[in-house]
C-alpha positions, 0 to 999 in steps of 0.5 A: 648670921653669915655675913658673905650671905648677907652681902650676897643677898644686898647685891642681888640685882632684883633688891637693887631694883627695889631700892632704885624704885625707893629712890626714884619715889623719893626723889620724885622721879617721874619713873614708873611702871604703867598699871596694866604692865605691873598687873600682868607682870604680878600674874605672870610671877604667880602662874611661873611659880605656881606651875613650877610648883605643880610640876615638882609636885608631880614628881615628888612622892606623897608622904607625911611630910606633906601632911604635917608641913601642911597642918604647921603653916595653917597652925602658923597662920592661925596662931600669929594674928592671935598674939599679933592682935592682943599685942597691937590693941593696946595701941591701935583701935579693934579695927585696926588691930584686927587688920594687921593681925590678918596681915601679918598672919596671912601671906605674901605672894610676892615675898615667896617669890623673891624667896625662891630666887633667893634660894636659887641662888643659894642652890637650895631646892624646895619641894612644889607642895610649898606652893599649895601650903602658901595658898592655904596659909592665906584664908585662915588668918583673914578668918582669925582676924574677922572674928577677934573683931567681932568678939571685940568690937561688933558694932563696928565690924560689918555683918558679913556672913563668915562663909562669904569672908572664907569665899572671898579669900579663896577666890582671891585673884592671886590665890586663884591663880596659883592654884589653878596653876599648880594644878596645871603643872601637876597635870602637864607632862614633862614634854607639854612643860618643856614646850612653856619652859622658856617662859616660866623658866628663863626670863622669871628673875628679869620680871621680878626685878622690874616687879621689885622696881614697881614695888619700890616706887609704890612703898617709897611713895606711902613712906611720908603719910606712915611716918606721921604715925608714930614709931610704933607701927615700924616696931612692930613692922621689924620686930614681929616678922623677924620674930615669927620667921626665927621662930619658924625657922627653928621649930620647922626642923620638927616637920621637914628636914629639907632647908628649902622648905624650912626657909619658905615655911619661915619667910611666909611666917615672917611676910605680911599680905598686902593683896588679900587682907586689904581687899577683905578688909574693905569688905568686913572692916571699912573703919580699918585705916588701909593707910596704915596696915598697907605701908606697914607690910609694903613699905617696911616688913617686904624690904627688910625681909628681902634685904635682912630677913632672908639671910637671918632665917637661912643662918638660923636654919643652918645653925639649928 
């Protein structure tokens, strides 16, 4: 791994604001981002990424790379929760194993947004269709997690129709917004897009820094309860994403030559959902403990990926 790349990432203002948030929470400071403001910023980030992705998609030619990349992304989202579940059920209940497996098979839109900022700093481009692939990867892992829970512990899983699970996955606010923004960006002409460019481009990094500050505060508050669960969740929350991201960084050369696209696929494989999956698990597996899988995804995997993970995955891509 390039140490200069790691150092550049560790001094990224957005990441440092995340660290500031953790420090504020650990010091019991009254620093906080109002919930309504935090929700607005998260919606803005998803809107901006989706719209810009749609614009890039409108200027790209439809080819087999898009199809193979989409199939590769969906396969990742199916395979990861399967082997994760069988590893997890040695230590955790079936409900918690299914929920954690679904979280790590699904994707984090915030990690995706941070990865886009990282690529811009490193001056690598990515294709607009990667935004659509991210959205497509959200639902399969949730469905696989639910199926596995039903197969191994039928009594404890709410008998929810699979159609309801699928519908909930695709109508989740973050998924709906990013897909809708992608479509709007695709349909808008260059002249129309220029009218809102200052909003979608110029202020993006500033809002990302504030949002990561809020994520840091939330993460810092969850650490005490989480560490009472022992070291197994911590080890899993670091090792499995690292393996997933490194594996996909290497294998992705078979579906695309683009360094940026390969990096996005790797970071999506390494990320864990802490928005869509908890919402779905509340419906289908209410006995799954959100105090376990939420901190794993948000307080461990997310900071690991944006500090050490991204330089590692890019280093693997550059060397293989």
